[in-house]
Every structure is written in structure tokens, then in C-alpha cells.
C-alpha positions as CSV (number, residue, x, y, z in Angstrom):
1,M,11.0,18.2,13.6
2,T,10.2,14.9,14.1
3,P,13.1,12.1,14.1
4,V,12.7,9.2,12.4
5,T,15.2,6.3,12.0
6,S,15.9,5.4,8.8
7,P,18.9,2.8,7.8
8,G,22.3,3.7,6.0
9,N,22.0,7.4,7.4
10,G,21.0,6.9,11.4
11,L,18.6,10.0,12.1
12,R,16.4,11.8,9.7
13,T,14.7,14.9,10.2
14,I,11.2,15.3,8.8
15,N,9.9,19.0,9.0
16,V,5.9,17.9,10.1
17,A,4.7,21.3,9.1
18,G,5.1,20.3,5.6
19,A,7.3,23.2,4.0
20,G,10.1,22.4,2.1
21,R,10.1,18.9,3.0
22,T,11.6,16.2,0.7
23,E,9.5,14.2,-1.3
24,V,9.6,10.7,-0.4
25,L,8.9,7.5,-2.3
26,A,6.2,5.2,-0.6
27,F,4.4,2.2,-1.3
28,I,0.9,1.3,-0.7
29,A,-0.9,-2.1,-0.7
30,L,-4.4,-2.1,-1.8
31,G,-7.1,-4.6,-1.2
32,G,-11.2,-5.6,-0.8
33,N,-13.3,-8.5,-0.3
34,M,-16.9,-7.1,0.1
35,G,-18.9,-5.3,-2.6
36,D,-17.5,-4.5,-6.1
37,A,-13.7,-4.7,-4.9
38,P,-12.3,-4.3,-8.4
39,T,-14.2,-0.8,-8.8
40,T,-13.2,0.0,-5.2
41,V,-9.3,-0.7,-5.6
42,R,-9.6,1.3,-8.8
43,T,-11.2,3.9,-7.0
44,A,-8.6,4.1,-4.4
45,I,-5.9,4.2,-6.6
46,T,-7.7,7.3,-7.8
47,Q,-8.2,9.0,-5.1
48,V,-5.1,8.7,-3.6
49,A,-3.6,10.0,-6.6
50,A,-5.6,13.1,-5.9
51,M,-4.3,13.4,-2.3
52,P,-3.1,16.8,-1.6
53,Q,1.3,16.6,-1.7
54,T,1.0,13.1,-3.6
55,R,1.7,11.9,-6.7
56,L,1.0,8.4,-8.6
57,V,4.6,7.3,-10.1
58,S,3.6,3.6,-10.1
59,A,0.8,0.9,-10.3
60,S,0.6,-2.9,-10.5
61,G,-1.9,-4.7,-12.0
62,L,-4.9,-6.1,-10.1
63,Y,-4.5,-9.9,-8.7
64,R,-6.9,-11.9,-6.8
65,S,-6.0,-13.6,-3.8
66,A,-7.8,-16.2,-1.0
67,P,-7.8,-14.5,2.5
68,V,-4.9,-14.8,4.4
69,D,-5.8,-15.0,8.5
70,A,-9.3,-13.6,7.4
71,S,-12.6,-14.6,6.2
72,G,-14.9,-14.0,3.5
73,P,-14.4,-14.1,-0.4
74,D,-11.2,-13.6,-2.1
75,F,-9.6,-10.5,-2.1
76,V,-9.2,-7.8,-5.0
77,N,-5.1,-6.6,-4.4
78,A,-2.7,-4.2,-6.2
79,V,0.5,-2.1,-4.8
80,I,0.9,1.7,-6.2
81,G,4.1,3.8,-5.7
82,V,3.5,7.3,-4.9
83,Q,5.8,10.3,-4.3
84,T,4.7,12.5,-1.2
85,H,5.9,15.0,0.7
86,L,3.5,14.1,3.8
87,N,5.0,12.5,6.2
88,A,4.3,8.7,7.1
89,H,1.7,9.2,9.9
90,E,0.2,12.1,7.6
91,L,0.2,9.9,4.5
92,L,-1.7,6.9,6.6
93,M,-4.1,9.4,8.3
94,Q,-5.4,10.5,4.6
95,L,-5.4,6.9,3.6
96,Q,-7.7,5.8,6.7
97,H,-9.5,8.3,5.6
98,L,-10.0,7.2,1.9
99,E,-11.0,3.5,4.2
100,T,-13.9,5.5,5.9
101,L,-15.2,6.9,2.9
102,A,-15.5,3.3,1.2
103,G,-17.5,2.1,4.0
104,R,-14.6,0.4,5.8
105,K,-15.8,-1.0,9.5
106,R,-13.7,-3.0,11.7
107,P,-16.2,-5.0,14.0
108,Y,-12.9,-7.6,14.8
109,L,-9.4,-8.5,13.6
110,N,-9.2,-9.4,9.8
111,A,-12.5,-8.6,9.4
112,P,-13.8,-9.1,5.7
113,R,-13.2,-5.3,4.5
114,T,-14.8,-2.9,1.8
115,L,-11.0,-1.9,1.6
116,D,-7.8,-1.9,3.0
117,L,-5.2,0.6,2.3
118,D,-1.7,-0.5,3.8
119,L,1.3,1.8,4.0
120,L,4.4,-0.5,3.1
121,L,7.5,1.3,2.5
122,Y,8.2,5.0,3.4
123,G,11.2,5.7,1.8
124,D,14.1,4.1,3.8
125,A,12.7,5.1,6.9
126,R,11.9,2.4,9.7
127,I,8.9,4.0,12.0
128,D,7.9,2.0,15.1
129,S,5.1,3.7,16.6
130,P,1.7,2.8,18.3
131,Q,0.0,4.0,15.4
132,L,2.2,2.7,12.3
133,V,5.1,0.3,11.3
134,V,7.0,0.7,8.4
135,P,8.2,-1.2,6.8
136,H,4.6,-3.0,7.2
137,P,5.7,-5.7,9.2
138,R,3.5,-8.5,7.5
139,M,4.5,-7.9,3.9
140,M,7.1,-10.4,3.2
141,Q,5.0,-13.1,4.1
142,R,2.0,-12.3,2.0
143,A,2.1,-13.5,-1.5
144,F,-0.8,-10.5,-2.2
145,V,1.7,-7.8,-1.4
146,L,5.4,-9.0,-3.0
147,V,4.1,-9.8,-6.3
148,P,2.2,-6.4,-6.9
149,L,5.3,-4.7,-5.4
150,A,7.7,-6.9,-7.2
151,E,5.9,-6.1,-10.2
152,I,5.9,-2.2,-9.8
153,A,9.6,-2.2,-7.7
154,P,11.3,-5.1,-8.2
155,H,14.5,-3.6,-5.8
156,C,12.1,-3.9,-3.3
157,V,11.4,-7.4,-3.5
158,T,14.3,-10.2,-3.6
159,A,13.5,-13.6,-5.9
160,E,14.2,-15.3,-2.1
161,Q,11.4,-13.3,-0.6
162,L,8.9,-14.6,-3.6
163,R,9.7,-18.2,-3.5
164,A,8.8,-18.0,0.4
165,V,5.0,-17.3,-0.8
166,V,5.3,-19.6,-3.9
167,G,2.6,-21.9,-2.0
168,Q,0.0,-18.7,-1.8
169,E,-2.4,-18.7,-4.4
170,I,-2.7,-15.2,-6.3
171,H,-4.0,-14.8,-10.5
172,R,-3.5,-11.4,-12.1
173,F,-6.8,-9.9,-13.6
174,D,-6.8,-9.7,-17.2
175,E,-7.9,-6.0,-17.2
176,S,-5.1,-4.7,-15.0
177,Q,-3.0,-3.3,-17.9
178,S,-5.7,-1.0,-18.8
179,L,-6.1,-0.1,-15.6
180,R,-2.1,0.7,-15.2
181,D,-2.1,2.7,-18.5
182,G,-5.6,5.0,-17.7
183,A,-4.1,5.7,-13.8
184,L,-1.0,6.8,-15.1
185,H,-1.8,8.6,-17.8
């Protein structure tokens, strides 16, 4: 058993072996700015939905945004919600595997990327380990995270948080409605 701190109830114990583990609602940001980024993000949504012990429950539309603290072409971004029995570190390992399958390289900090998958929220857990920090430490500074997150989970983002990123340019793709409907049905 691994203790994970959780606001409101102190310590919560998660069974790392998986059997009988409680299902947790997690939110994941997806983005990419190399190659055919819209197709890569759509494919990643499908791959996350197919992960073991995980099911897709919501998907934002696709958004285009300029790189923040990075270089290269504009990013394509989305946020998804999943119900999972994986613990946060297992989920992170699965997401990193999908990044690798998509050709993700990490030659330097904030390099352009084929696919970037960030675990934003894992239930109400607060995790601070060398491999993972949840809630994601920069999510409240990024319009490309907050806008799609607010679309699918408005209770997770306040109007004040959205106002704080209003100067960051972000545009919704027109074809996003068909992506969201197709991915969930």
C-alpha cells in the first residue's frame, strides 16, 4: 500500500497491486507541434481510451496555441477525462509509453514534440515525487490547459483562473465536435 495525501481526508491508501483499487477520475492534457499534430492528438486519445483499467469519459475539442516557454510551430492541444483503476504512477508510465510510441524525443527542456501527455489531476490527490507532481505545477498558468479543461470539467477551473490567462492566444479547431462525439460513442 502506498500513501498518497489527499485534501479533505488526510492520507488515503491506494492498493498498488491493482485488485480492488477504487476508480479515480483523472484529467490528462495532450499536445503536440511536430508532424500531423491533430492526427497525433486524436490517435493518442484513442490509445488512452484503450489503456488497461482505464476508460475515457470526456474529451475537449482540439485547440491551437502558440508555444509557451518552447519553440517551434503552434501546438494542437486537448484535455481528456478518464476513469482509471491505475495508480497515478502507473498512469504516468502508460502515458510516457504512448509518447515514446508517437516518436517523442527529449533532446532538451521544452523541445518541440510529436506528443506531450501531462497528468493534470488525479482525483483530489496531491502527489509530490521525483517522477510526478499532481496537480500539475504549471497548469494554472496555461490557457492551452485551462480552456479545454474548463470545457469538460468546469468545476475544476474558476473564472478568475481563466481571466489570469486571457492574454494567451488559443483557438478552437472547427472539427473538434466530431472528434469529441466520435471518441466517446
